[in-house]
C-alpha positions in Angstrom: -13.4 -48.5 -187.6 -10.1 -47.5 -187.5 -10.8 -43.8 -188.1 -13.7 -43.9 -185.1 -10.5 -45.9 -183.0 -8.1 -42.9 -184.3 -10.7 -40.1 -182.9 -11.9 -41.6 -179.6 -7.6 -41.7 -179.0 -7.4 -38.1 -180.1 -10.4 -37.2 -177.8 -8.5 -39.3 -174.5 -5.3 -37.7 -175.8 -6.7 -34.4 -175.2 -8.6 -34.6 -172.2 -6.5 -36.4 -170.3 -3.2 -35.8 -171.4 -3.8 -32.0 -171.1 -3.6 -32.3 -167.8 -0.6 -34.3 -167.5 1.6 -31.8 -169.4 -0.1 -29.2 -167.5 0.9 -30.9 -164.2 4.2 -31.6 -165.3 5.1 -27.7 -166.7 4.0 -27.0 -163.0 6.3 -29.3 -161.3 8.9 -27.4 -163.4 8.0 -24.1 -162.0 8.6 -25.4 -158.7 11.4 -27.1 -159.5 12.8 -23.5 -160.2 11.5 -22.0 -157.4 9.5 -20.1 -159.2 7.7 -17.2 -156.4 3.8 -17.4 -156.5 3.9 -14.0 -157.7 5.3 -11.6 -160.3 6.0 -8.3 -158.8 6.4 -5.2 -160.7 8.1 -2.4 -158.8 8.2 1.2 -159.0 10.2 3.1 -156.9 9.8 6.7 -155.5 12.5 8.1 -157.6 10.5 8.4 -160.9 7.8 10.8 -159.2 9.8 14.0 -160.0 6.7 15.1 -161.6 4.7 15.5 -158.2 3.3 18.7 -157.6 6.0 20.7 -155.8 5.1 22.4 -152.3 6.5 24.6 -149.8 8.2 22.3 -147.3 7.4 24.3 -144.3 7.2 22.4 -140.6 3.6 22.1 -139.7 2.7 24.2 -136.5 -1.1 24.0 -134.8 -3.2 26.5 -136.0 -5.2 28.5 -133.2 -8.1 29.7 -135.1 -10.3 32.6 -134.2 -13.9 31.3 -134.5 -16.7 29.6 -133.0 -16.1 26.7 -135.5 -13.7 26.0 -138.3 -12.8 23.2 -140.9 -10.0 23.0 -143.6 -10.8 20.4 -146.5 -9.5 19.1 -149.1 -11.6 18.8 -152.4 -10.9 15.9 -154.3 -9.4 13.3 -151.4 -12.8 14.5 -148.7 -9.7 14.8 -146.3 -10.1 16.6 -143.1 -6.6 18.6 -142.2 -7.9 20.7 -139.9 -11.2 21.0 -137.4 -12.4 23.0 -134.2 -15.8 22.3 -132.9 -16.7 20.8 -136.8 -19.9 18.9 -135.9 -21.6 21.9 -133.5 -24.9 23.0 -134.7 -24.6 26.5 -135.8 -26.8 29.4 -137.9 -25.4 29.5 -141.4 -27.1 32.6 -142.6 -26.4 33.7 -145.9 -23.8 30.2 -146.5 -27.3 28.5 -146.4 -27.1 29.7 -150.3 -24.5 27.6 -151.1 -27.4 24.7 -151.0 -29.5 26.5 -153.2 -26.8 27.3 -155.9 -26.3 23.6 -155.5 -29.6 22.9 -156.4 -29.8 25.0 -159.6 -26.6 24.2 -161.0 -27.7 20.6 -161.2 -31.2 21.9 -162.7 -29.2 23.2 -165.1 -27.2 20.6 -165.9 -29.6 17.9 -166.1 -31.6 20.3 -168.6 -34.5 20.9 -166.5 -33.3 24.7 -166.3 -31.9 27.0 -168.5 -29.6 30.3 -168.3 -31.7 31.7 -170.8 -35.2 30.7 -169.0 -37.0 33.6 -167.3 -38.0 33.8 -164.1 -41.0 35.9 -162.5 -40.8 37.7 -159.2 -44.1 36.7 -156.7 -44.8 39.0 -154.3 -43.4 36.5 -151.3 -39.8 36.9 -153.3 -40.1 40.6 -153.7 -40.8 41.0 -150.0 -37.3 40.2 -149.2 -35.5 41.9 -146.7 -31.4 41.7 -146.0 -29.0 41.6 -148.9 -31.4 41.9 -152.6 -31.5 43.4 -156.3 -35.0 44.9 -155.1 -36.8 43.0 -157.7 -40.4 44.1 -158.0 -43.2 42.0 -158.2 -44.1 40.7 -161.5 -40.6 41.7 -163.0 -38.9 39.0 -165.1 -35.1 38.3 -164.7 -33.0 35.5 -166.6 -31.6 32.6 -164.4 -28.2 33.9 -165.4 -28.8 37.3 -163.8 -30.4 35.7 -160.9 -27.7 33.3 -160.4 -25.1 35.8 -160.4 -27.0 37.8 -158.0 -27.0 35.1 -155.6 -23.2 34.4 -155.7 -22.1 37.8 -155.9 -24.3 39.7 -154.2 -26.3 37.1 -151.6 -29.5 38.3 -152.7 -32.4 36.8 -150.7 -35.2 38.1 -153.6 -33.3 36.2 -156.8 -32.7 33.3 -154.5 -36.2 33.3 -153.3 -37.4 33.5 -157.2 -35.2 31.1 -157.7 -36.7 28.6 -155.3 -39.9 28.9 -156.9 -38.8 28.6 -159.7 -37.8 25.1 -159.1 -39.9 23.8 -156.9 -43.3 26.0 -157.1 -42.7 27.3 -153.3 -40.2 28.3 -151.0 -41.3 25.6 -148.8 -41.4 22.5 -151.4 -37.5 24.2 -152.5 -36.6 23.9 -148.8 -37.9 20.0 -148.7 -35.4 19.5 -151.9 -32.7 21.2 -149.6 -33.3 19.1 -146.7 -33.5 16.1 -148.9 -30.0 17.0 -151.0 -28.6 17.8 -147.4 -29.7 13.7 -146.2 -28.0 12.3 -149.8 -24.7 14.0 -149.4 -24.6 13.0 -145.6 -24.8 16.1 -144.1 -26.1 15.0 -140.4 -25.9 18.2 -138.4 -28.3 20.1 -140.9 -32.1 21.4 -141.4 -32.7 24.2 -143.9 -36.3 26.1 -143.3 -35.7 28.8 -146.0 -33.7 29.0 -149.5 -31.8 32.4 -148.6 -30.6 32.1 -145.3 -32.4 34.4 -142.5 -32.8 33.7 -139.4 -34.6 31.1 -138.3 -35.0 28.9 -135.1 -35.2 25.9 -137.5 -32.3 26.9 -139.6 -28.9 25.1 -138.4 -26.0 23.1 -139.6 -22.3 22.6 -138.5 -18.8 23.5 -140.0 -17.8 20.0 -141.2 -21.7 20.1 -143.3 -20.5 23.6 -145.2 -17.5 21.8 -146.0 -19.9 18.8 -147.9 -22.2 21.1 -149.7 -19.2 23.0 -150.5 -17.0 20.6 -152.3 -20.1 19.5 -153.9 -21.1 22.7 -154.9 -17.5 23.4 -156.6 -17.5 19.7 -157.9 -20.0 22.0 -160.7 -16.9 23.7 -162.5 -19.6 26.1 -164.1 -20.7 28.2 -161.0 -17.1 29.3 -160.6 -17.9 31.7 -163.4 -20.1 33.6 -160.8 -18.4 33.0 -157.4 -15.2 34.2 -159.2 -17.0 38.1 -160.3 -15.5 40.5 -157.9 -17.9 43.0 -159.4 -20.7 43.4 -162.2 -23.9 44.5 -163.0 -27.5 43.0 -163.4 -30.8 44.7 -164.9 -29.3 46.6 -167.5 -26.6 47.6 -165.3 -28.4 49.5 -163.6 -27.8 47.5 -160.1 -24.0 47.3 -159.3 -23.0 43.8 -157.6 -19.6 43.8 -155.5 -18.6 40.3 -154.1 -19.2 39.9 -150.5 -15.9 37.4 -150.3 -13.3 39.6 -151.0 -10.7 37.2 -150.8 -12.1 36.2 -154.8 -9.9 39.5 -155.3 -7.1 39.4 -152.6 -6.1 35.5 -152.7 -4.1 33.4 -155.0 -6.2 31.1 -156.6 -9.5 31.9 -154.8 -12.5 30.4 -156.8 -15.5 31.1 -154.1 -17.7 30.6 -152.2 -20.0 32.1 -149.9 -20.0 34.8 -147.3 -23.1 35.1 -144.7 -23.8 37.5 -141.8 -26.3 37.8 -139.1 -26.7 38.9 -135.8 -27.3 35.3 -134.9 -24.7 33.8 -137.4 -21.8 36.5 -136.7 -19.8 36.1 -139.6 -19.3 33.2 -141.7 -17.6 32.2 -144.5 -16.7 29.2 -146.8 -13.2 30.0 -149.0 -12.7 28.0 -151.8 -9.2 28.4 -153.3 -7.3 26.0 -155.8 -3.2 26.0 -156.5 -1.3 23.5 -158.3 -4.1 21.4 -159.1 -5.0 21.0 -155.1 -8.3 22.7 -154.2 -8.8 23.5 -151.0 -12.7 24.0 -149.1 -11.7 26.5 -145.7 -15.1 27.5 -143.3 -15.3 29.8 -140.4 -18.7 29.8 -138.7 -19.5 32.4 -136.0 -16.5 35.0 -136.3 -16.6 37.9 -133.8 -16.0 40.6 -137.3 -15.9 40.5 -141.0 -12.3 41.3 -141.2 -11.7 38.0 -138.8 -13.4 35.6 -140.8 -11.2 36.2 -144.2 -7.8 36.3 -142.1 -8.7 33.1 -140.2 -9.9 31.4 -143.5 -6.2 32.9 -145.3 -4.8 31.2 -142.2 -6.2 28.5 -143.1 -5.6 28.0 -146.8 -2.2 29.2 -146.6 -1.1 26.7 -143.8 -2.7 23.8 -146.2 -0.8 24.8 -149.5 2.6 25.5 -147.7 2.6 22.0 -145.9 0.1 19.3 -148.3 0.2 17.9 -152.1 -2.3 16.0 -154.2 -0.7 13.0 -155.7 -2.2 11.3 -157.9 -0.9 7.4 -158.1 -3.6 6.2 -161.1 -1.8 8.5 -163.2 1.6 6.1 -162.4 0.1 3.3 -162.6 -0.4 0.4 -165.7 -2.3 -2.7 -164.5 -1.9 -5.4 -166.8 -5.1 -6.2 -169.6 -5.3 -9.9 -168.6 -3.3 -13.1 -167.5 -2.1 -16.3 -168.9 -4.0 -19.6 -167.3 -3.8 -23.2 -167.7 -6.5 -26.0 -167.9 -8.6 -23.5 -169.0 -11.1 -23.3 -171.8 -9.0 -20.2 -172.7 -5.4 -19.2 -172.0 -6.0 -16.0 -170.8 -8.5 -14.1 -168.1 -9.4 -10.4 -168.3 -8.1 -7.9 -165.2 -9.8 -4.9 -163.8 -8.7 -3.3 -160.4 -10.7 -1.1 -157.6 -10.8 2.5 -158.3 -7.1 4.1 -157.6 -8.2 7.2 -156.3 -5.7 10.8 -155.1 -3.8 10.8 -152.4 -3.0 14.3 -149.6 0.2 13.9 -148.7 2.3 16.2 -146.8 5.0 18.2 -148.7 8.2 16.4 -146.9 6.9 12.9 -148.2 7.6 13.8 -151.7 10.4 11.2 -152.8 9.5 8.2 -150.3 6.3 6.8 -152.3 6.8 3.4 -154.0 4.4 1.3 -155.6 4.0 -2.5 -156.1 1.7 -4.2 -158.3 1.7 -7.6 -157.5 0.1 -10.8 -159.4 -0.5 -14.2 -158.3 1.6 -16.1 -160.9 0.4 -20.2 -161.9 -3.0 -19.5 -162.7 -4.8 -22.4 -163.3 -8.7 -22.7 -164.4 -11.4 -22.7 -162.9 -11.2 -18.8 -162.0 -15.1 -17.1 -161.3 -15.6 -13.4 -162.1 -14.3 -11.0 -159.1 -11.7 -13.4 -157.8 -8.8 -11.7 -156.6 -5.7 -12.2 -158.9 -3.2 -9.5 -157.5 -2.4 -6.7 -155.4 -1.8 -2.7 -155.9 -0.1 -1.5 -152.2 1.1 2.4 -151.8 3.4 3.1 -149.6 4.9 6.9 -148.0 7.7 6.4 -145.9 7.6 2.2 -145.8 4.5 2.9 -144.5 1.5 1.2 -146.6 -1.8 4.2 -146.9 -3.8 2.3 -149.5 -4.2 -1.2 -150.6 -6.3 -2.2 -154.0 -6.9 -5.3 -155.4 -7.0 -6.8 -158.8 -9.7 -8.7 -160.1 -10.5 -11.5 -162.2 -13.0 -9.8 -165.0 -14.2 -12.5 -166.6 -15.1 -16.3 -165.4 -13.0 -19.2 -167.3 -14.1 -22.9 -166.3 -11.9 -25.7 -166.5 -11.3 -28.1 -169.7 -13.5 -31.2 -169.8 -14.1 -34.2 -171.8 -17.1 -32.5 -173.5 -15.3 -28.8 -173.9 -12.1 -30.9 -175.9 -14.8 -33.4 -177.5 -16.6 -30.7 -179.0 -13.3 -29.2 -180.0 -11.7 -31.8 -181.4 -14.6 -32.8 -183.4 -14.9 -29.2 -185.2 -11.7 -29.3 -185.7 -12.2 -33.1 -188.1 -15.0 -30.8 -189.5 -13.1 -27.9 -190.7 -10.6 -30.8 -192.0 
């Protein structure tokens, strides 16, 4: 009888006494005027390893082209735009999407660089830029991709389209499907190589979007950075139509396009100091101008901007302590912390503040917000990220304490 009474008394103490003790502790904390959040503060003076760039004063850019855009790759931020949504003829800029689908097929193991492609009569009939494929001739995916990226070969583009989809028409459907997935709102493809057509159009912004997608596949740069090469056992020489590959520091590609309808077009990509830029020029009057205008955009970006990577600086706690719960800690997770594109004169003016809720008490549900990360530049908040509970912790109750007590008795 005494043992039974003792057991019930202990259950009472554990169940109700736990809350009494917790409440008492909470009251003490309040009496000591402890704030409701714990703040970890990182001052801007610790960011001495941020990429150094020129501190040139920003000036307006006058671009001589029908439309243009300058975009940073990792953030997707648009730095400069001119008629960026106007529908225009893309010429061989079209091949950016063709190359994107080829690279994706290779990475998905649906295609190999060593696969042989047989040229059809349709592919061999393409005019304009070409490598003079003959009907029935076989060439590797590697050589055809090189011919597309470096020599802008129309016949190579159509041969690859047929290899991947069975016909150029079926491949075009895949091109338009991918454009929709990427959010290219002012684009319609009607062929795989960019020959002028009433139903073929895009915009400077859409070109930047698909260029960003393509250069996210690093393997393509093994082709788009080639200045001169050959195919067909060195009997056909290729010279890159993008002169910036040879003459612009950090150039990574990407594609030129020229027809009577489109004018002179260019999507130029370059990378310096960890920042990659995409400059698109559509409808320039001549080839020399498209390169000079793209260079002007790239120069502006590299001189005035830098990539800040807050994820390398922010250390989020794995867990927080809590009371009245069926466990003593709760796991945490944070929103994905992304790169920021900042002006070079903002270096040294960056602050990060991490706040956690204090005096946590169960119950807490998974995805409850338990903290916050704030990134400020020159005392202006530019980004907020939430810190969440990564699990549910229920409040202690009579059943839980009874089971815990009984388990302890059994062990004894």
